[in-house]
N, C-alpha and C positions, 0 to 999 in steps of 0.2 A: 972343388967340393966345398959346400958351405959348412961352416963350423958354428952350431948353435950352442949357447951356454946350457949346461946340464940342468941348472936351476929353472930355466925358462921352459924346458921340455916337460919337467915334472909338473909345473903349474898348469901348462896347457892340457896335460893328460887328466888332471883332476877336474878341470872344467868340462872336458868331454864326458867324463863319467857322470857328472852332475846333470848334464843335458840329457844323457841317455835315461837316467832315472826319472827326470821330470817328464820326458816324452812318454815313458812307460806308464807313469801314473795317470797322465792325461788320457792316454789311449784306454787304460783300464776304466777310467771314469765314464768315458764316452760309451764304451761297451756296456757297462752296467746301466747307464741311462737308457740306452737303446733296448736293453733287456726289460727294464721296467715299463717303458712306454709301449713296446710291442708285445711283450709276453704277459707281464703282470697286469697292466691296465689297458691292454689292447682293445678289449671289448668296449670299455668306456669311451675311448677316443674314437672308436669306430662309430659309436652312436652320434658323436658330435659331427663326424665328417661325412656321414652317409645320409643326406637329405633330411637332416635334423637341424632345427633352427631355434634360436632363442627369440621368443616373441614377447612383446610388452603389452599388457592389458591395463588400461587406465582404471583406477579405482576412484569412483566419484566421492568427493568429500562431502561430509554432512554440512548442511547450512547452519549458520548461527541461530541460536534461539531468539525468540522475541519475548521479552519479559515486561511486566508492568513495573510501576515505580517502586514497588516493594520486592522486586525480583521474583514475582510469582510467574510461573510459565504460562504464556498465552499461546505460543506456537512452538512446537518441538519437532523431533524427528522420530521415525520408526523404521525398523529394518524391512527390507523387501528384496526380491530377486527379479532381475530382468532376464527374459529369454532373448538371446542375441545370436547372430550368425556371422561368422567370418567368411565372406563370399569366396575368397581365394581357396578355401578348403572344401567348398561344395562341389561335388562331382556330378550330381544329378539334381538340378533345382526342382524339377517337377516331382521327383520322388521324395525330396526333402519336404516340399510343401504338403504332399499327401500324408507323409508320416506325421508332421506336426498337426495337421487337421484331425487325424485319427487319435493322436495321443493327447492333444490339449484342447481340442474343440475350437481352435482358432479358425477364423473364416479365411477362405482363400483370397477374398478381396483385400483383407487387411494385409496378408502376406505380400500380395502383389503391390499394394500401395507402398509398403515399406521398401520393397525391393527396388523401387524406382529411385531410391536415394543412393544406390550403390556407387554410381559414378561420382557422387559428390564426396565420398569418403576416401581417406588415404588408404594405401594398401594394408591389408590385414587388420583393418579397424572393424571392431564388432558393430554389426548393424542391428539395432534394437528392434525386435519384432513385437514383444509383449512386455508391458511394464506391470510390476506388482503381481508376479506369478505366485499362485498358491504354494505354500511351503511343501505340501506333500507331492505336488506335481513337479516342483523344482527338484526335489530329492529323487523322484522317479526318473526324470530325464537325465539327471547327472549320472545315475547308475546305468541307464540304458544306452547312453551314447558310447560307452566302451565297446559294446558289441554290435550296435546298430550301424552297420557299415554298408548297407545296400545289397548284401548278398541275398540270394533267393530265400524267401520266407523270413525276411528280416526288414525292419525299418531302416531308413537312411538318416542318421543324425550327424553325419560328418560335417564339421564346421560349426556345430551348435555349442554355444557357451551359456552357462548360467552365471550371471554376474550380480553380485550384491550391490544394492543402491539404496541409500536412505531416502525416505519420502516424508513429506510434511504430515504432521498430525496436529489437530486442533482440539485440545482437551475440553474446551468449553463450547464446542459445536458451532452454532451460528454466531456466537458473540463477536461483534465487530468484524465480521467476515469481509465486508467491503473495504474496511480500513486496512486490514492485514493484506488483502489481495490474494492472488494465486499465482502458481507457476504454470508454464506451458512449455511444451517441447520446442526446441529450436528447429524451425522449418528451413528449407533451402533458401527462402527469401531472407529471413532474419539472419541466417548463418553468414551470408556474405557481409552484411553490415557489422556483425559482431567480430568477424575475422579481421576486418580492417581496423576496428577499434581496439580489440583485445586479441592479438594474434595467438593462435594455438591454445586459447583458454576455453573455447567452446567448440563443440562438434554437433553434427546433426543428432537429434535425439536427446541431447542434454536438456536439463530443466533450467529455465531462466525466469526470473521474476517478471510478470507481465502487467501487474496492476498493484495498486495500493503500496504499502510499505515494502512488500517483497520486491516490487519493481523499482521504487525510488532508491532503496538502500541495497540494490543488487550487488554492487561491487564490494560492499562490506560483508553482507550475509553469505555470499558465495565463498567457499573455502578453496584450498589448493588441492587439486586431485593428486592421488598417489599413483604409483606404477607397480604392477605385479608382473615379474618376469617368469617365464616358464619355457621349458624345452619341449618342442612338439615335433612329431614326425611329419612325413610328407603329406599325410591326410589330416593333420591338425590334432592328432591325439597326443595327449600330454605324456611325457616321459618323466618318471619320477625315480627317486633313489637318493641316498645320502650324498653320494658323490656329485650328483646333478645339483642338488640343493646348495652344495658348497660353492658352486660356480655362479649361482643366480643371486641377484641383488634386488630386493624389494624396497620401494620408497613409500612409507605410509602416508595416507592423505592427512591434510590438516583442516580441521573444522573451521567454518567461517566464524566471523566475529558475532558475539551476542549483541542484540540491540535492546537497550533499556529505554522504555517509553515513559512519558509523563502520565499516561493513562493509569487510573486507579481501577483495578479489576472490579471491586465491589460497587463503585459508583457506576461503572459501565453496565454491570448486571442490573443494577437498580433502574437505570435509565431505560435499558432495553425492555425490562419487564413492565415498566410504566406505560410503554406504548401499546402493550397488548397486541391487538390485531390491526392497529392503525398504521397507515403509511405516512412517512415523513422523516424528520431529522431532528437531532438535538446536538448542541455544542455547549460544552461546559469549559470555561476558561479560567485560569488563574490570572486576575487582572494585574498582578504585579510583574509577571515575567512572560506571559503568553503561553504558558504550558497548557496543553489540552488535557483535561482531566477525564473527559468522556466525549465520545464522538459516535453518534448513532445515525444509521441510515437504514430505514426499513421500508419494504421488505428486503430480504437479502437472499443469498444462495447458500447451499450447504457446501462448506469448503471440503468436506470429505469426498464429495463427488468429483472434485477437480484435482485431487492429489494423485490420481492415477490416470491411466489411459481412458479417454472418453470417446465414444463413437461420434462421428461427424453428425449423424442424425440427432443424437441426444444433445449435442452442443447447439445445433440449430434450434431445437425446441427451447433450450434455456435462454438463448439470445432473444428469441421471439416471444418470450413470456410477456403477456400484456401487463403484468405487474412491474416490469422493468427492474428485475432483480439485480442487474449489474450497474444500475445508476446510483452513484453516491450522492444522495439527495442533499447532504450537508454542504456540498460543493457546487450545487446547481442553482441557477438564478430563478427567483420567483418574484412576483409583485409583492412588495412588503406591506401593503395596506397601511393601517394607521400607525404602525411602529415607525413609519417614516416621519411622523409628526414631530419626533424628537429632533430630526434634522431641521425641519421647518422652524421649530421654536428657537433653536440655537441661532439659525441664520437671521431670523427676525430680530432677535435681541442684539446680536452683534452688529447688524446693519442698521439698528435703531429705527426700524420701520414700525415698531410697537413698543410701548412702555409697559413695564411689568404690571402697573396698576390700571392700564387702559382696558376698557371693556368694549366688547363688540356684541351686537344683538344677533341672536339666532332665532329665527321664526320657523325653523324646520327646513331651511335650505336657502339657496341664493339663485336668483334669475340673472343669467349673463349670456349675452349674445343670442338671445332668442331661445335659450334652453334653460330648464330649471335643474340646478344641481342640488340634490336632496341631501339633508343631514340624516344620519342613521336614526335619530329620534324624530319621529314624525311630527310631534308637537313642538319641537325646538327646545333649546336650552335657556332661552331668555338672554339677559345680558351677562356675559361671562368674561373673566380675565384670562390671561394666558395660562395661569396656574389652573384655573377651573376648566379651561378648555382641554388641557392635557389630561386632567383627572377624569373628565367625563367624555373625552375623545370627541369633542364637538367638531363636526366636519365644516360647518358654516364658518366658524372662526378661522380655520386654516385655509379655507377657500380665499378669504380676504387677504390672509398673509401671503398666499401664493401670488395673488395679483400684485401686491405691493413689492414682492421680491423679484419675480421673474425667474425664468429657467436658469439663467447663467449664474446668478447669485446663489440659488439653491444648490446648483451642481458644485459650486466652490466648497460649500460647507459639507456636502455629502462626501466629497473626496477627502476633506480634512479628517472626517470620521472613518475613512477607510472603505467607503462603499464604492461599488462600480469598478473595483480593481482587485487583482489577485492579492491575497494576503502573503503569499510566499510559503505557505505550509508545505511540509515535506510529503506531498502527494501530487501525482501528476494530473489528476482529472479535474483540478479546480478551474472553474469558469470565472470570467470577469464580471458578468452582469452588465447593467447599462444605467448610466445616469445621463439623461438626455440634456442637450444644450441646443441653442438655436443653430449653431454651426453644424452640429451632428445631424439635425433633421434636414438641413439644406443639402448636406453631402449624401445622406442616405436616401432621401426621397425627392430632392430637388424642389422642395416646397418651403415657404417661410414658416416661421413659428407663429402660432395663433395664441392670442392672450387667453382664450378659454382653456388652453392646455395647461396653463399655470395652475388652474384650480384642481385638475386631476393629479398632477405630479405632487402638489403640496400635501396630498393625503395618501401618497404612495400608490397611486393608480397610474393609468396611462402607460407610458413607455418605461417607467422605472422598474428595474429588475435588480435584486440583490440576493446573495446567498445566505443561508443560515449562519455560515461561518463568519461572513462579513458583519452580519447583524450582531453576533456575539462580540466581535471585536469592537464594533461601534459602542455597544453597551459598556464594554470594559474601559474604553477611552473616556467615556462620560463619567464612569464611576471612579476611575483612578485620578481624576483631576486634569484630564487632557493630555496624558502621556501616551506616546505611540508605542505599539508593541507588534511583534510578529508571532502569530500562533505557530506552534510547532509540537510535534509528537515525540521526537527522539530527544532523550536526555544525554545519552552517552553510548559509546561503542566499547565493548570489552573484548579484546582479542584473546588474551590468555590471562591466567590468574595473575593479578597484580599489574597487568598492562591495560590501562584505561585511557582512551583517547580523550582529548579535551572536549568539553561540552560543545555541541553544535550551535551555530548561530552566535558564537561568542563574538562580540564586536558589532554584530548586526542588531542585537537585542538591546538597543539603547533606549531604555524606558525613561531616560531623563529628557529626551527630546519632546517638547510640548507642542501641540498643535496651536495655531494662532487663534485661540478662543479663550476669553477671560474666565478665570475661576469663578468670578461672581455670577456670570450667566450660567455656567455649568452647575453651580450650586442651586440656582433658581429652578433649573430643569430637574435636578435630582430630587429636590423637595417635592415637586409636583409628582414625579414618578413614585415617590414613597407614598403619597396620598392616593395614588391609583389603587394601591393594595390596602392601605390602612383605613381609608374612610368609606363610609357606606355609599357615597356618591361615586366612588372609584369603580372603574369597569372590571377590576380584578379583585374586588373586595371578597368575593366568594372563595378565593384561593389564598387568603391571608393565613399565616402560620402562627401557631402558639409557641413555636420553638425559635423563630427568627423573624426579624423585621425585614421585609423584602421590598425593593422598589422595582417597578416595571411598567411596561406598556403593552396593551393588547393590540391586536390587529386582525382585521377580517378582510382578506383580499379577494376581490371579485375575479372569477375565472371567465365569466361572460358578462355582457352588459345587461342592464335591467330590462331593456327591450327584448333581448334574446331570451332572458329567463321567462318572460311572459309567453314566449312561443314554445320553448322546449322544456320548461320547468327548471327548477333550481336544485335538483337532487342528484345523487350519484356523482358522476364525473363533472357535473356542472355546479356542484356545491362549492361555496367559497373556501379558500384556504384559511386555516386558523393559525395565528401567530401569537407568541408572547416572548418578549425580551425582558430580562430582569438582571438585577444585581443584588448582592447580599453580603453581609448584613448592612443595613442602611447606615448605621453609625460608624462602621469601620469596614468598608467594602473589601471583600477578598476575592469574590468570584463573579463572573457574568455568565448568563445562560441565554441561549436562543432556542426556541422550540417552534417547529413548523409541523402542522398536521395537514396533510393533503386532503382537500375536500372535507375538512373537519367542521366547517361552519364557523361559529363565533369563536374568536380566540380565547375569550374568557371561559368558555365552556370546555373547549377541546384541548387547548395548548397550555393554559396557565396551570391547571391541576397537575400536569406532568412535570412542569418546572418546579412546582412546590415540593413534590416528592423527592426530586433529585437534590434540591437545595437543602432540604431537611436532612437528607442522608449525608450530604457533605458536612453539615454542621455537627451531626452526631459523630462522624468519623474524625473531624478535626478536634472535637473535644476529647476524643480518645487517643489523639496523636497519631492516627492511622494515615491520614493523607499527607501530612507534612514530612514523613520520613523519606 
């Protein structure tokens, strides 16, 4: 028989008692927990376990605002509601379509068109059917969907969602609409591309910048979508209650960054108003840093029409509009006419094919290669120097310079001045234009360059094509002493209060880089351009200003040849394009401007007066300290 010490038996007994008590407490806790879960909160957890699911609804983030240089709102957001359907909760698609057609007036074709996107969406993702639902209709549907479950004498709205979504608003209407651009819904074609570049950031039906600044700065303007969680039953109806809300977690959306532009709203309004009903473009640049102060393209579209769903028929009508309302004319190439004589003059001086004091005779034109090239003044200008030829825009003088220079040397100086190549402005639709060379023609047409073509290109005709934006940059480079610049619209991006990204194009905007043209020759050309406006012999004398001395060059670019004009007439769409490029003030240049009026006739009559209005407005604003802020 074993003999245990009595002290050990007592200690073991105490431990057994402690274990019994601990087990009893644990058992009691488990029983109490089971009572709470099954009896007290049994109904709640039954909801969660019996065909009820937590679903996440994406909340579209508002896009960033577009502001002018003084932080005045140019493009903002407004609230709206979308009608969407979660296909997995739809029990009878035909009945749902009929219900929506009766309740909302939506067409069956639009419903069917949208339904084709179902296969492209992830499970339980809302399929947008109608954008910008009227408020009263949105409220009506939100109430009706609770009971509209497909029973006899009832509509079927199972799966219907009313989702808030901010849409764009343009407080100033048509103002700079082509520059701001528009948004469009992500289609199946664009979705695949976006999904590869920005995984899970876009879905079908989302809005994405398609043109203008909205497109170029899409990644900055687009915000971060939020998530709205909700508990739904087997047919998609929402289950609410305090206990349910305690389990759900919502992530609010984050608005996109605000884009601050260099555009001055008042200058933009002045420029657009000056155009009245004319078609064309205007570019106003700060010659010191390349900031675009105003950018006009007319005619344009109504941005309000493109902020919401637009029918395919209406879209086709807008695209086919003969006025070409989606063409940003400031970025499109046109023959420059006599504004190109600035290039020819600089090239001739730099290449020393003409002396500043050398005079050439104009008798009303020049005969070359069996053809007579006419000067715009039928009786001729007599003997004129380079200065006088620029002031009076003598064609015969520049025909001779074209022959002395040749195409390739002219092209070299055109590129120095930024013509025939993209400027790099923050817009997608910019075109290059064309500065012809002998090699270009050989590649393009398989033909040699003919000497007679030098006469045409020397006065901005023939194959030469430049954009109004390039012309404004050319004028800026001449005015600022030959320093290069890159036109741009964006000044900064503001993500949150106090968080401002560095200015764009920093490091690229090196205005200290000079083009290889002497200041002496640029000064000679600037003096002549000043007399174009200041002297009675100047072609823009009629647009001189009492407020500011302006230097400039008129241009009248032929659309069709003189022979063709005789056949079809020279009016309407066969009328010449009118040009005027200028800088101001002459004594201390600050701005450059280019104006193009499509089929406007003479540059002095149609384009120069518009430039005068805008330049004077700039000077008035500058004196008040408004533009420089």
